[in-house]
C-alpha positions in Angstrom: 116.0 157.6 148.6 114.0 157.8 145.4 112.0 155.5 143.4 113.7 154.8 139.7 111.5 153.2 137.0 113.3 151.3 134.1 114.2 154.4 131.4 114.3 151.4 128.9 112.7 147.8 128.5 111.8 145.5 126.0 110.0 142.2 125.9 111.5 140.2 123.1 111.6 136.8 121.1 115.7 136.3 120.6 114.9 133.1 118.2 115.1 133.4 114.5 114.6 136.7 113.6 114.5 138.7 116.7 111.3 140.7 117.4 110.1 143.5 119.7 106.8 142.2 121.4 106.6 145.3 123.8 109.0 148.1 124.5 109.7 151.7 126.0 112.3 153.6 124.8 113.7 151.1 122.4 114.0 151.6 118.7 115.6 148.5 117.8 117.4 145.1 118.9 120.3 144.1 116.9 121.1 140.3 116.9 124.8 140.2 116.7 125.0 136.1 117.3 123.7 133.3 119.3 122.2 134.9 122.6 124.0 138.4 122.1 122.2 141.1 121.4 122.5 145.1 121.5 119.3 147.0 122.5 119.3 150.9 121.1 117.4 153.4 122.7 115.5 155.5 121.2 116.0 158.6 123.7 119.5 158.4 124.9 120.8 158.0 128.4 122.4 161.4 129.8 125.9 159.0 130.7 126.9 155.4 130.5 126.1 155.3 134.5 123.1 153.1 134.3 122.3 149.6 135.4 120.7 146.9 133.2 119.1 143.3 133.5 118.2 140.7 130.9 116.3 137.3 131.4 113.6 134.9 129.9 113.1 131.4 128.8 114.4 129.0 125.9 110.8 128.0 125.4 107.6 128.2 127.0 107.2 126.4 130.4 111.0 125.5 129.8 112.4 124.9 133.1 116.4 125.9 131.5 116.7 130.0 132.1 118.6 132.4 130.2 120.4 135.1 132.6 122.3 137.7 130.4 124.9 140.1 131.3 126.4 143.7 129.6 129.5 143.0 127.7 131.2 145.1 125.3 131.2 148.9 125.4 128.2 150.6 126.8 127.2 153.8 125.6 124.5 156.5 126.4 122.6 155.4 123.3 122.5 151.3 123.2 123.9 148.5 125.3 125.1 144.9 124.6 124.3 142.0 126.2 124.9 138.4 126.2 122.8 135.6 127.5 123.4 131.6 128.9 121.9 129.1 130.1 122.6 127.2 133.5 125.1 125.3 131.5 127.0 128.5 130.9 126.1 127.9 126.9 124.9 131.0 124.5 121.3 130.8 124.4 118.7 132.8 122.4 115.9 133.3 124.8 112.1 132.5 123.1 110.8 135.1 125.8 113.6 137.5 126.9 113.3 141.0 128.8 115.9 143.7 129.0 115.8 147.0 131.4 118.0 150.0 132.4 117.7 152.1 134.8 119.8 155.4 135.8 
C-alpha cells in the first residue's frame, strides 16, 4: 500500500461569481447551475480512474453542510460535481472544497 496525495484540489467560494481561493492543479471552475460545478484540471490525469470528494458549508458557522458527488461525464481533464444540503436541496457553498486522487 502506498501514499496517494491529491493530484488536484480546490478551496472555493461557490456563491455569486465563483472564486478559487486556493488550489493545486485547477485551471478554472465552471458554474453550471446552483450547486453544480465543473472543475477543470491544469494537467490532465492519465485516465478517468480517479476518485473525487467535495464538501463545504453554506455560511460561516452554519450547521448545514454541503456534500457533493460526481455527476455527468468524467474526463481526464475535468470533473463535474453537484452539491446538496441535508434536505437534498441543491446549494452553492460559501466555503467549498474538492479533491481528486488517482
